[in-house]
Every structure is written in C-alpha cells, then in structure tokens.
N, C-alpha and C positions, 0 to 999 in steps of 0.2 A: 503495501501500501504509500503511495508518495503522501508524504503531507502533506496537507494543507495550506500552512504559514497559521499565522494568527492573527485570528477573526477581527484585530480590531487595529483602525492605520497610527500609526505614532508620530509622536511631534517630529520636528524638521530635527530637534535638538539629541530628540531619541533615538533617534537614526543614523546622529553622526556619535553618537556614545556606541552602536552597537558595532557600527565599521572601525573605532578604535579597538575596538577590542579584541575586534576578528582579524585588526592586522598585527595589534599587537601579539597575538599570539598563535598566528602563523609566519611574524619573520624571524630571521633567524639568530639575530642579533639583541630581544627581547632576551632584559632578565627574567629570572623564575616569576615572580610576584609581581604584578599587577597591583593598583593600591589606585581604585575611583572615586575619589570624592563627591560623594550624589545629596545633593540637599535634598531635606528630608517632603517628603513632595512628590520631587522628581522624578518618579515613575520608577525606581531603582527595578521593583521587582520585575514589570514589565518590561524593560529594557533587559536584563540576566535573560528569560523566556526566549527575546527574539534572541537572541545574538547564539545560545542553545542549539535554537531551531536550525539559525543559519550553519552552525557550525559544523554542527550534524550533517546535512543539507547537503552542504558546498565545500567543505573543506574535509575532517575523516568523522562516516561514520561509523570506525571499531572504539570508539569512546564512553567509558565513562562519563560522567559527570556526576559530583559529588558538593550536594548544597548542605553546610552548616551554618545555622542557625541558634543565635543567642535560645538560654533553655527558658523568659522571660514569657508570657503572652501566644505560646501557642505559637509562634512567628513560623514554622518550617510547617505549620500544617495548613494557613494561611496563603504560603507560598506555594506548598501541593497545590493547594486548588484551586489555585488561580491560572497557574499553569494546566491546569483538565480545562480549565474555563476557555482557556486562551488558545490554547493550544495542543490541541486533544488526540487530536495523534500522534504524539510523542509518551512514550511510556514512564510512568511514574510511581518511585514507590516506599515506605521509610526501610528505618534503621530493622527492624522486625524483617521488612522480608526478602529484607538482603540476608539478613542472619537464616533462612530457606531456603532463600533457593538463589546465594548469589550476586554477584554485580554483574554484569552485562552490557554488550556494544547497542549504542544510542538508549541506555537506560540515564532520567534524573534521581536518585539517591538523597531526601530529605531527611536531616538528622539533627535530633537538640542535643547542645554542645550536651547536657544537663546527663542526658541517658549514658554518654560515655567520656564523662570526667566529674562527677560532681563525688564526695565522699558518704558513700551509707547512700548512694542510691542505686536501687533494688533493681529496678528495673530492666536493667540487663546485668547479668552475676557475670562471676571470674570465669567461668564457663563457657559462655559466651560473647566473653570478652575477647578469649583464645579464639572463640570459631569467627569474630568478627577477621583479627589479625589472619586464619587460614582463608575465608573466602577472599579476601583481598587476594593476599598470593594466588592461589584460585585464578583469578583472573589474571595475574604477571602473565603468570603459566599460557592464560589462552590469548593471552596478547594483544591484550583488551588497555589501552592507554587510559590511564586516569586525569581529568581537570577537576580542581578544585575551588569551590568557591566558598568562602568565608564570609556571611551577612551580617550586618550588622556587630562585631566581636569586640567583644570590648572588656570582657574579664577573662576570658577563658587561656593567660598567661598561664599552663601548666604544664608538668613535665609528663600530663597522659597525653594533655592538649598536644603539644608539641609529637609526641610519642603517636600520635593514630596519621597528626597530618603527612609524616612525615610517609610512614606504612604507604602510603596511597605512590608515594614517591608521581608525583602526580605531573605532566607537563609542564601546567603551570596553576600560579597560587593564584585567585585572583580573588582580592580584598577590597568590600565596600562598607560604605562608611557615610557618616551627614558630618563626622570629625577626624578625616581623615586628614594626616598631615606630610609633609613632602618628605620623601626618604631619597638620600643618592643608591638607599642598597637599593629601592625594585625600581619600576616604569610606574609615573605617575601622569594624573589628566585627574582636569575636574571639570566639571559640568556647571557651569556658573548661575545663578540660581534670580540672577535676572533673567538668564531664559525661561528659567521656570514658572516665575513672575508674568512673564509677556505670555505667555500659553495660559494660565488659568490657574494656573490648578494648585498653585498657594498664593494667600494676602501679599493686597500689594503692598502692605508695612505691617511691624507688629507697634504697638504704640506700649509702651510701659508705666504706670502709675498717671495713666485720666484720670484728671477731680483732685490728686493734691495740687497744695500750694505751698508756698516759700510758706517754714515758720508756722505749716499746719500745728495745732494743738489736739493731741492723738489724748484718749482716752482709754484705749484696747486697743493693741494693735489685730487680736479676730476681728471684733464689730467693724474698725473702719478698714479692713480688707473686704471682710464676704461682704458687709452696704456697698462699698463702690461697686463692685463685681457683681450685686443681685442689681443692682441700678442700670449700671448697663445688660447685662441681660434681656431685660423688660424693655431697653430700647430699643436692643435687637432683635427681639422678638414680635415687638408691635409694629418694627420695619417691615420683619420678611411678609406677613399677614398683610402690609399695604398692599402687597403687589404682591398676593394668593400663592405666596408660597409656604407649602406649610412643612418647616424645618422649625425646629424647634434649639436654638442653644443654649450647650451641656456647656457648665461650670470645673474645669477641674479643680480641684482641691488637695495639693499636695502638701503631704507631711516627709520631713525627710527621714524620720524613724518610724513615727507614728507613735511615738507615745501615749499610753491610757489616757489619762489625765489631757493631755493636747486633744485628743478624739472626741473626748467626751464635751469639753468646751467647746470645742464646732457644735456639734453633736444639737447641743442645748441651746445655741446663738441661730442654727437652721429653724428649730424647731420654732423659736422664734418670732420665726418668718415666716412663719404657716408651713415646712420643709419637711416633711420627714421620711424615715425608710414606709410608714405605715398606711402613708396617700400615696407611696408611691415614687415620690422626686426622688429623693434621697436616692442614692445605691454607695459604695464601701465595694473598693479590686484594695487591699493588701494582699503581699506574698503569705498574710499566716489567714487575710476570712477574707469570705466576699463575701457580701450579702445583699441579698434582693439586683440582684444582678438579671436586668429582663434579657429575654432572648433579642428583644429588641434596642436595645444600648445603640449598638454604633451605628441606627436608622437614620436616617436625618430628619422622622417623626421622634423619635423616639421618646421614653415620655420620663425618666427622670430627668432634671435639670443642673441637677450639683452630683459630682460624682468625686465621693472620696479615698486621697491615692499612693503608694509610695513610691521607689525608684521602680517599683515591678511592674509599670508600663508607659516607662521614658523612652526607648526603642524597641521600633516594630510594630507596636498598635496604631488598628487605623479607627480612627471615628474625625470626617469631615465638619459633624457638625459640631465638634467644639473649636468654644470660639474665646472663650478668659480663659484664666490660667494664674491661680492664688500660689503665691506658695507662701504658705508660713511657716518661719524661725521654732526651731526649738531649741537652742540658742543662739547666740549674740554675735559666733562666728564662724557661723556655718557660709556655703557660697553656693551660688546661685548655679546650677550646672545648666550651661546654656543652650545644649541638645533637646533638654525640656521643651525651649518651645516648639520644639518642632511637634509637638501634638496636636496643637493646636492654628498652625500656618495654612492648613489642608483649605480647599473650599471644597463646601456643602453642593456641588451642583461642576466641577470640574471649569467654573469661571466663574468669571467677574459680571459684578452689578453695578459697575458707576457708578457706585456709591458709597464711597469711604466709608461712614461705617458697614455694613456687611464686605467692603474687603479685606478692610484694619483685623485683625484679631490681637486681644489686649490684656495686658500679662499686670497683675494687683505683687508686689510684695514691697517690704522692709529690708528684706535682704543686704546688704552691703559693698558685695562682694564676688562680682559676678566673675567664670571661669569658663573656657570651651572644654566640653569634655574631648577627653585626646584619648584615642589607642591605647592599648595595653605597653608594657612595653615589650610585649610581641616585638609593636609597630615607631619602638625607639628607634638612635643610631647605635647603640649594641643588640648583640647575643647573650646569653649564656651558654657559656660550655666548663663541660667536667672536665679537671686534668688531674693528672696521676703520678703523687711525688715520688720522687729517683728516691733508689733503695739507699745511696752512701747518705739517705740525712734524716730518716727512720729511726735511729737508733736517737741523733741528738737529745735531751733533754735542757728544761732551765724551767729554773722554779719561780711562778708568777703565781700572783699575789687576790687573793679575792676578798670581802667585809668581813670585817666584823663584828659580828652582829650585836655586840655587846656596848658597842659601841655609839650608844647614843649621837651625841656630837650636842652643841650647848638648846640650854635648858629655852622655853620662852622669852621667860623675863632677862635671859642674855643674846637674842635674838631680838627681842623689842629695844634693847639698848645700843646693840649696834647701828640697827637702822635709824634709831633717835639721835645718836650719836653722826648717821654718816650723812641725815639732812642738815641737823643743825651746823653742818660747815660748807658745804658745801651752800647755800643758800640766806650764810650766815644770822641763821635763825635765832633770838631770844626768848626768854619768859613775855614779850609782849604777844598776846595773842591774834590782837587785832594788826599788830604790824605783821604778825606771821603771816600769815591771810594777802594781805598785800605784798608782801613780797612773793609768796607762791605764787599768786594772780601774778601778777609781772614776768614773772619764769616759764608762766604759758598753763599753769595746773587752769581748771573751768571749775566756778562755782557759782552757785545757783537750786532753788530746789527743786529741777526740770534736768530732765535724762534727754539729755540731747539725739538726733539721732541723725541717718539723710537718707533717702529714697532715691532714687535715680529715677530720669521724667525721660519723656521725648518720645518720640518716630524713630524705629532705624528699619530700613527698607532688608540690609541685610542680614540675615543670623546672626552671622558670627561677631557682626558690628556692638553688639550689649559689651560684648565684656567688653571694647577698648573707653566704649562712653565715655564723659567726662560728666555731664550737669546732672548734678545731684540738688533737688529741695533738700533745705534744712526743716530738721519734725523735731518738735518739742510733748514731754509726758509728763504732766505733776505729779511727784510720786506720789505712789498707794503703794505704803506699807505690806499692804494685804496684798494686791496684784501685781506687785513688783519685787517682790519677795528675789523671786527666782532668778529677776536678770543680777543681781545684789551677788547672788549664790555662783549664778554662771561667772560672772569677773571675779569670786574673790575663788573657785580656781584654775582659772588663770592664773593670778598669782600667787597663788600651790604652789604650781610645778615648778617655780624660777629659785624656791628657797623651802622644798621637798620637804614640809610640813603638814601636818591638817586642815583640810578651811576650816575648822571652829576653830581652831592657834589665830590661823590668818587674820578673823573676824573681831577677835580678841587685840591681836596689836594693835590694827588698822583703827580701832575703835578706842584703842585708850591712847596711839598719837591724835586722829583727831574729830575723836564724836562730842558734842558737852556730857558729861555726867564723872563720878567720880574721882579723886582726888590724888591722881600721880603725876610723875615730877616729867613727865614725856609728853605732858600732854602740849602739843603745838599749833591747833586750832581747838577752837570749840564749837562742832558744826551740831544745829539739830540732825532730829532720825532724818527727818526729809530733806535737807540739806549734804547730813552725810551717806543716802543714798546714791543719790543723785552724783556725789564725787568723787565713789571708786569708782558707778559707772563710764562716768563719763572718761576720768583718769585712768582707766584698766590700763592701756597698752601703757603712760607715762608711770605709772606704781612698778609695771613686770620691769622697766630698766631701770629702777630704785634700786629694787630688787633685787636684780641680778649684779649690778652693779656690786653691791655688798659684798655676794659669796663672791667676789673676781675680787674683792682683795686678798692679801696677801694672807692664806691661815698664818696663825701662832695659834700653839699647842697650847693645851689649857692645861685643866691638872687629871687631867682624864684621859691616860695616855692608849695610844692608837697601835696599837700589834697587829696589823695585816694579818689572816691565814694564810699558808702559803700552799700551793698542791703543785704538782708536778705537769707542766705543757711538755707534748709530743704532737710535735708538727702535722696536720693533721693528713692524712695518707691518701686521699683524693676533697676534692675543694673545689668549689663553682667558681668563674670567672667571671665578670665580663668583658665582652669579645670587639671588638671593632673590624667589620668585616671590609670596610671600604678604607681598610688601611694601607696604602703605598708603597710596596718596595720592602715588603713584607718578611725579616729577621728572622731568626732560634735566636733568643735570648741563651745561650748553655750557658750561662750561672746561673742562671734559677732554677731555683730546688724541685722544680714541676719539668714535669717531662713536658716534650709540646709547646712549653715557652716563649712566647714572640714577643714581636715588639707590636703587634696586635691587641694585646693586653695592658698596652702601654702610651694610649694613647692620648689625645687631648679632652678627647669627649669621655676618656673612663680614667685620667687618671689627670692631676695636677698636675701645674706646673714645677714645680716641686721635684713632687714625685717620677712625675716623668724624666726630668736631670738626674736624678738617682741615680733611678734603672739604665739608664745609656752610663753614665759614671763609673758603673760597676762591674757594666758586662765589658766595658772596653779595660778596665784593669785587668792584668796578668795574676797580680797576690790575690783574686779572689775563690774560695770552694767553694762558696754559693749563697747566694739570696734568697730572703724568705718574703713572702709580703703576708701580710699578720692584718688577720680581718679586722672589722669593724668597733664588730658587737657580736656577743656569744660566749655562751663559756667551753666552748673547745678551743678560742683565739687567748693569743698571750695577754695578763693585762698587770696592771700597777693598780695600790691602788692610792688615789689622790683625795686632799679635804680641802672646801674650798673656803672661806671668810667664818662661816657657822658652824662650822668644823663637821659639815654633813661626808659620810663616805663618794663616791663614787669610782669610779671603774676609768682606768683608760688604760687605748689601745697601742700601744706601740706601733708606730709605720713595717718598721724590717730590725730584719733577725741577721745578721750575714756573718760569717765563719771565711775567718783569712784559712790560707794555705800554712802558716806559720801553727795556726791553733787558736792564736786569739776570736773568742766573740763580741761583736758590735750591736748595739741596739741605737734603732735612728729612729728621730718621729718629725716627720717635713711635715713643717707650715710654712702659710704663706708669707712670700717675700717683700720686695722691694720694688715699685713699676713705676716710674718719670718720676721719683722721690715722694710719691705714695706709700703709704705703710696697706697690706693684700692682706695682715694678719688678721681673721675677722672672731678666731677664738677667744674670750673674756677670760677664761682660765686661760692660760698660759703658763704664766707663772707659777699657779700652785702649781702644772703638771710638770712643771720644768723642775721646781724641789722637788716634788714628787719621785723624780724621774733620777737627782740627781741622786739621793738618801737611798734610794734603793741600789742604783747603782756601786754605791760607794760599799754597798755592807755586802755584794753579791762579786764583787773586786772584777766589776763588767767595766767598756769601751764602752761611750754612750755620746749622744750627744742629739741637738737640735740641729736639724739641717735648713736652711731658707734659700729661698734667690734672688739674687740683682744682678738684674741686668743679663740674665741667661749664666750667670756664672754662682756654682752653689758656697755657700759660707755655714761653718760650722760653731757652735759654743755648749761647751759643757765645762763651765765655769763659775760665772756670775749670771742669773741671768741681766739681760736689758730688752729691753723691748728695740731702740734707736739701733739699725744691723751697722750705724759710724762708729759706734764701741765699740774699744780695742775684745773683750772679749766676743767679737766674730767672726773670725778667721777664713782664711780661706780650704778652703774641702780637701786640699792637693797637700795642706802642710798640717793636718791632724790625720786623715784618711789615708 
C-alpha cells in the first residue's frame, strides 16, 4: 500500500522545517544530533510526523523511528493518536508492542521516558528491560536503521536514559524543544516565533500583569492576582460571546510545589468568588492528585474555568482555550519558568480575530525572577564520562579530616555579640538608636511598615523576551503579622543558611538587634513589630551579606578545642568527569591519575583558568609521577575541616593531590587570581581555608599551597595569607613546585 501522506496542509514555515530535517538527516557531514528549537504552538508534532512520512517514503524505508516523550501529560499517547489521524497509513506502536513484536521497518514507536528510566516504576520490569535491549539487537541484526526523536526532553539526563539512547545506535538523534539552546556539538536550527504568530497559531503577544499599577497597595497576593485574572476572564468570555464564538476561556493557576495550605487558601478564595469543584467550575491537576477533570477539559467549550496545576503540565499539554496564567509564589525567591507561558499562547481556532483582547494572552504573577527553561545538562556544552584509576595510584592513601560532631561552635550569645560588633564597626553605630537608624538608612537599609515588592509589566511578542525584561512596578503591602508571618519565616530561612544556626536563633538575634522590647546591650534600633517584619523581608539580601561577612572574618579558636575526626582517603578507582567534546587538538594527559584523561577534561567550559593552567603545567613537567583532581563535595573525596568566624565547621576540598617522582606529596588548592588589575577570587572564606590548610599540612608534613593565576602565569603561596597578589608571599609556581 502506498502511503497517501498527511491529511492536512502545512504552513510554509512548517514545510521549511521538514525540508531542513530531511536535508540534515541525508547529508554526509551532518552531526549525529540535530537540535530543533520549535516555539510552543508551532505544530512540532505535525512537523515531525510529516518528516517521518517523507523520510520513509523518499529516503530510507528500512528505518524504525523511536519517539521519546516526557512522562507527564500522556504526551506519547497524544502524539501517537495525532499520527494515526494525520498519517493513517503509517504503522505506530508503543513500548509494550515493541517488547512483544520487536522493532520493524517503517514503524514509529512512541515511548514514555518514565517507563524505562524512573526509579521504582514497575510498568516495565527488569526482565522486560533486558528484553528491550534484545529487541533492539534483533532489529540491528535484521538491518534496521534507527532514528531517535527526543520530544520536549528536560529532565532525563540519567545513566539509564543515556544507556537506552546509546543502545539504539541511531543514525541521527533529533532533539526538539521550545527552550533549546544553540550548542556547537549539534546541528541547530530554529523556527522563528514570528512565523508562528503570523500563521495565527499562537497569540500576537502576551501581557504580563495588566491592571497592576505603580505603588499598588496589596492586601493579599493571592486575592489580588485571582481577582485580576477573573476580571480578565470575564472580559474575554463576553467578547467571544459578542462575536458568536462558543469558547470558554480557561485560567491556569500554577503552584510551584502545591503545598496543602496554599492550595486550600486558593480554593477558599475561588469559592468566595462562586467557583467550586461541586459546580464544575474548578478542576485540579497535580502529579499526585487529579480532581474533577472532565473529558471536555481541553475542548473550546469545556466547563471548568479554573484549573489548579503544578509543573506537571508545563510542557506537552495542549489546551488552546487556556488564555490566562496565574503563577503563585510559595516562597519569596522562586523563579518563573518561561516555558510555562507556552500553555496559554495557542489560539483556540488556530487563527487571529484582529481583536487584541482575544489575540493576546495574559500572565499574572508577583514573581520577580524570570528564567528561560533550559534543556538538561545532557544538552549543555559538556558530557559526563567515567574514567578508571591507573594501577600505580590504587595504593595511595592520605589522612583526611571530617567534622567533629562534639564541637558546636559559638553559642547564640557569642554569635549575637560578633554580629553586633561587626555592624557597629562597619556603620559607626552608637547607643543613640535614632542616629543608628539614620546611619543604616543612609547606607541603603529600607525602613517602614510596608513590605516592598516589584511586579513585571508590559507587552511581549516573543516568549523568551520576558526573561530579559526590565520594566517593573513597585508594589506595597502594609504588614499584617497574621498574613505575612510566612514571608518573615522565608527571609529567616535564607539568612540562617549563611551562618548555620536554626531559624529560631536567627529570629532571636535579629529581634535583639533591631526589634523594640527587652533590655540588652546589643540593641541597635527600636523597631515596632510591623516595622521589624518589613525590615527583615525588605533587607533580606543585605542582611545575608552582612552575616556572611561575619563568618568570613578570620577564625580565632575559642575555649573549645576543635579536633577534627580523621579517616583514610583513597583515590576512587572509578569516577565521573565532565568532558568537552568540542575540544580542539585533543591530547592525552599522561600524568593524570586516571586512564584516558585528556585535554578534553580540562577546557575553559569545565575548569577555571587556574585549574586549566595548573593541569597543563603539571603535564609539561618531567618530575611528576601523577596528578589527581579531587572532587568538590562528597564522602569519597579528600577533605580538610575549617571553621568560620562563628566557629562553625565546614569541609574544604583541596583541588589537587600531586605525587612527584622523588616521592614527595603536594596538596594544591587553586583560586581565582587577577586579571586587568581586578581580583577574580569569589571565595569569601579564602583566609579561613588557607589557615586550616596550613595547619593540616604542617601536622602531616605535607607540601602544600594556594595557587592563583595572573596574566596566564601561576603563583603559589604557602606562608602567610595575603589577598593582594603583589604581596611577596606570592611566588612564581616554578620557584616552589
């Protein structure tokens, strides 16, 4: 039977994309992986179906296509059904069909990633996994050529996923995503979002926070956003009705994590507005719970007008009547994932109405950080490869340090005293609390009883442009201690991470420094309860930096003596290393402790300048027996304990262990150096680490040093710490090592 081809006509930009895919998969010099960036709504599924049809008809019929889809949203079944509808002459199957009957020419097998990669998923047992590889091997023996399509892949960068992709040994891997990033490892092309807009498939633009004005006073985040969204929904619904369209606009309410108390608060608000599960106006789609999801949810005249959702349907789910997205925050530092906007950009009838109200889509959120969703690290500029240790390094041992759990560091009172002394010195504070407030305000601290925020606003044509926007309106909330206690807790939690003490202790310290009440010598200013709430939330970032600076002060041992625990370190017999497949003039680094370690593991996209230069330096020396690159964190790696200015313990992982041919052992830590007169070091704990390192090396009779780069030359210091590399303590590496 001759396949009749697709049952619909493609837009010009879609036809061009198909031709581009055909060209790339038939040219001899094309790279193995082809990356297609296809904006949401561009019809990527239709493009891929037409491409498969044309490839099998005109290029190589003895090919089996593997179409890998993300596990959420049943995308593989949607895609398969679309292929049945658009190209009914083509053979399709799912994973279980393939396990039973194998892979055969002219077939397209739709596979849900989670069936083969997710831990604990019993849909495919271990015995069937083995059978999957056997079926692939059978197809190879039968002369079948595989082509792999990876659709909307964001989260499957696992060894299992890589193993499955590798097993197919595909002629080409076609990766498709709305958030693809150009990568020199791949052949890349992009469908212009403006072409998709011109075709009428997606909205002409999106409007963020329409109705929010400068210095808007907000009583409650959720109330404000839901009321704005519902007002816009009603306006759109009325306009559809006025032009005799039976389209019911849908509002998506997205929760980052779906905390029960957050969901309950939103459900209560919607109920007060007249929308409930019982009257069919509200549905819920969380990964762990689906409630009142009618069959007509995605139909243009579907009944629900609000859908509560998590990230579960941020990709691959198609509901063209969705016009409004409300993105709620569950903590104050969340980022808005730009690709979520794709859920509301489709046009319900795949055409524009020449009416901005209907031809736009709308986002309401108080998120302040926007980021484009990127592909997983599988798509970054490096790969991860496993290497094996050389035999001569397997007997090497060294004593490493771990934390002494009996050493608690400074108590709450001492931490308070340290922070108090630091702030007094930095801002020249006195016992005059009004004068102190003036000095802190002059230094940039924000005071008052209002929590300040900012809300992005404006019209955006290209989805990606939202992440680059700079047009924000200020928002204000008068502190309500009943409503805004959660925001205070979030800020406390952020601050505590810098000093490693509990939330409750952070709260006590801040209250003793800044809140009215109590009679202690460390009181700097007297803030009312509402002012204190606003002060902590508004100045969270600044307070974190102040506390971090206190921890970076040089540690002075107190009464309690720190005696780190020690255990024996052995170099791991196998380890994973980042590898740059785009390295030029790759050469093997024979001095490295691992077999097959090359210059591809030490390029600028993987290593810092000082690391890269140090590895090259060691490779060029003829007195090096071997050099080992230590890991950054983990029990299997070499560690030294250091204490910060608040006497808290931290683990420090020196970068390199080097054995010379004379038997001497060197332990080296590399740090950012200087360039164009500017300090490149970003580690504020550098002095505490230096002193701990020096003490350890002296106790173990080891050679050691901090190594930094300056004008492509390396310098070492193993005497007295000095931040300025002009200091005499920094010597040319060749003089000491």
